C-alpha positions in Angstrom: 173.0 59.4 127.9 175.6 60.7 125.6 178.9 59.6 127.0 181.1 59.7 124.1 181.2 61.7 120.7 182.9 62.9 117.6 183.7 66.5 116.6 186.0 66.9 113.8 185.3 70.4 112.0 187.6 73.0 112.1 187.5 76.3 114.2 186.9 78.1 110.8 184.1 75.7 109.5 182.2 76.1 112.8 182.4 79.9 112.9 181.2 79.8 109.4 178.6 77.8 110.0 177.4 79.5 113.2 178.3 83.1 112.6 180.4 83.0 115.6 183.7 84.8 116.3 186.6 82.2 117.2 187.9 82.5 120.7 189.7 79.0 120.8 193.1 80.6 119.8 193.3 77.9 116.9 193.5 75.1 119.7 190.8 73.5 118.1 191.6 69.9 117.2 189.6 67.2 115.7 188.5 64.5 118.3 186.9 61.2 117.0 186.5 60.0 120.6 185.8 63.2 122.8 185.3 62.1 126.2 184.2 63.5 129.7 186.6 66.2 131.0 187.9 67.0 127.5 187.9 70.4 126.0 184.7 70.3 123.8 183.8 73.3 121.2 180.8 75.0 122.2 178.7 78.0 120.5 177.6 80.5 123.0 176.6 84.2 123.1 179.1 86.4 124.9 177.6 89.2 126.6 180.5 91.4 126.8 180.7 90.9 123.0 177.0 90.8 122.4 177.9 88.1 119.7 178.2 84.4 119.4 181.7 82.9 120.0 183.3 79.4 119.3 184.8 78.6 122.7 186.3 75.3 124.4 184.6 74.2 127.4 185.5 71.1 129.6 182.8 68.6 129.1 181.0 68.2 132.4 179.5 71.2 134.1 181.3 72.5 137.0 179.1 74.5 139.1 180.7 78.1 140.1 180.4 76.8 143.8 182.1 73.6 143.2 185.6 73.1 144.8 186.9 70.4 142.7 186.8 70.0 138.8 186.0 66.1 139.2 182.6 67.4 140.1 181.6 67.5 136.3 182.2 63.8 136.0 178.6 63.4 137.2 177.4 66.1 135.3 177.9 65.9 131.5 174.3 65.2 130.9 171.5 67.3 131.8 168.0 65.6 131.6 165.4 67.7 129.6 162.6 66.7 131.9 164.2 68.1 135.1 166.9 70.5 134.5 164.3 73.6 134.4 164.2 73.1 138.3 167.7 71.7 139.1 169.4 73.9 141.2 172.7 72.7 139.2 171.3 73.2 135.6 168.5 75.8 136.0 170.7 79.0 136.2 172.4 78.1 133.2 169.1 76.9 131.4 167.9 80.4 132.2 170.8 82.3 130.9 173.7 80.4 129.6 172.8 77.9 126.7 175.1 76.8 124.0 175.3 74.5 120.9 177.8 71.6 121.2 179.0 71.0 117.3 179.1 67.1 116.8 179.5 64.7 113.9 177.8 62.0 115.7 177.7 60.2 119.2 178.4 56.4 120.3 176.3 54.2 122.5 177.0 50.6 123.6 174.2 47.6 123.2 174.7 44.5 125.3 174.9 41.4 123.0 174.9 37.8 123.5 178.8 38.1 122.9 179.5 41.1 125.1 178.9 44.6 123.7 178.4 46.4 120.5 179.3 50.3 119.6 177.1 52.2 117.3 177.6 55.5 116.0 174.7 57.6 115.2 175.2 60.4 112.5 173.6 62.2 109.7 175.9 61.1 106.8 173.9 63.8 104.3 174.5 66.5 106.5 177.5 68.5 105.7 176.9 71.0 108.7 176.9 67.6 111.1 175.0 67.7 114.2 173.9 70.5 116.6 173.6 69.2 120.5 171.3 71.4 122.8 173.8 72.0 125.8 174.3 74.4 129.0 177.6 76.3 130.0 178.9 78.0 133.0 182.2 79.5 134.1 183.8 78.8 137.5 187.3 79.2 138.8 188.2 76.1 136.6 187.0 77.7 133.4 184.4 77.1 131.3 182.4 73.7 131.2 179.4 72.5 129.7 177.0 69.8 129.5 174.7 67.9 126.7 171.1 67.9 127.2 169.6 64.3 126.8 165.9 63.4 126.0 164.0 60.1 125.8 165.3 58.3 122.4 162.9 58.7 119.5 162.0 56.1 116.7 164.8 53.6 115.9 167.0 55.4 118.0 165.4 53.9 121.3 166.8 50.4 120.1 170.2 51.4 120.9 169.6 53.3 124.0 166.7 55.0 126.1 168.2 58.4 126.1 169.7 60.7 123.2 171.2 64.1 122.9 168.5 66.6 122.3 169.0 67.6 118.5 168.9 71.2 117.6 167.3 71.8 113.8 169.0 74.9 112.5 165.8 76.9 112.5 165.8 76.5 116.6 169.6 77.7 116.8 168.8 81.4 117.3 166.1 80.7 119.9 167.9 78.3 122.0 170.9 80.5 122.6 168.9 83.9 122.8 165.5 83.5 123.3 163.3 83.0 126.8 163.7 79.8 128.9 160.6 78.2 127.5 160.4 74.5 128.0 159.1 74.1 124.4 162.8 74.5 123.6 163.5 71.3 125.1 160.9 69.2 122.8 162.8 66.5 120.6 163.1 66.9 117.0 160.5 65.3 114.5 160.5 61.9 113.0 161.1 63.9 109.7 164.7 65.0 111.0 165.5 62.0 112.9 164.7 59.9 109.6 167.9 60.9 108.1 170.3 59.7 110.9 172.2 56.4 110.4 172.6 54.0 113.5 176.1 52.6 112.3 177.7 49.6 113.8 181.4 50.3 114.7 184.5 48.5 116.1 185.4 48.1 119.7 188.3 50.6 119.7 186.1 53.3 120.4 185.7 52.0 123.9 189.1 53.1 125.0 189.5 56.6 125.3 193.2 56.9 124.2 192.0 55.8 120.8 191.2 58.5 118.0 191.1 58.9 114.3 188.5 58.5 111.7 188.7 54.6 111.4 186.4 54.9 114.8 183.5 55.8 112.8 184.1 53.2 110.1 181.0 50.9 109.6 181.1 47.3 110.3 178.7 44.9 108.9 175.5 44.5 111.0 175.8 42.1 114.0 174.0 39.3 113.7 173.1 38.8 117.2 170.3 39.5 119.6 170.5 43.0 121.5 169.2 44.3 125.0 169.0 48.0 126.2 171.2 48.7 129.2 
């Protein structure tokens, strides 16, 4: 799953990168430890404007029929294998797909000494990463979820799931194309080979902590690890 990630680019950077209009009212702030229920930047297509927009959405999809926004706590991720038939996610997959910009994401691995945090990122990509996401609107405002798929390659040694990463050539089809199951295919090994699996400090485990030091690389732990 993806339960914590970093997104630090400015609204100006994101609107330029994704050719989008900014509707965040300059309220977007860097977040090195974005957690469920936090406001997350998303890029979506606004039907009334007929254009891409950069919005802020609560992380954790709150269905339109929900009476409590805490419903979204259970819906921070949508599994690629089942979302097209899900009562909750299928409507958004059909018409409300979004891109969730990120610098990287965190996972925790059990070790003989407790847990070790890892940060997955692409240090060579100035544009960062683009997670496939879904959004919706309810009386509680905009909310979103991040799509996950089976972990590929070396990423599988950290966790059995990973965010569905979108290569730039797929952005337009993801946002505006038909709801084709092929859109849910994971990226190829060439793209994934550029990702770094970086051990980081334990401070990221506390959602109150923030700042670039959370993504700083530690020496590789000399311990046996096992997946959750």
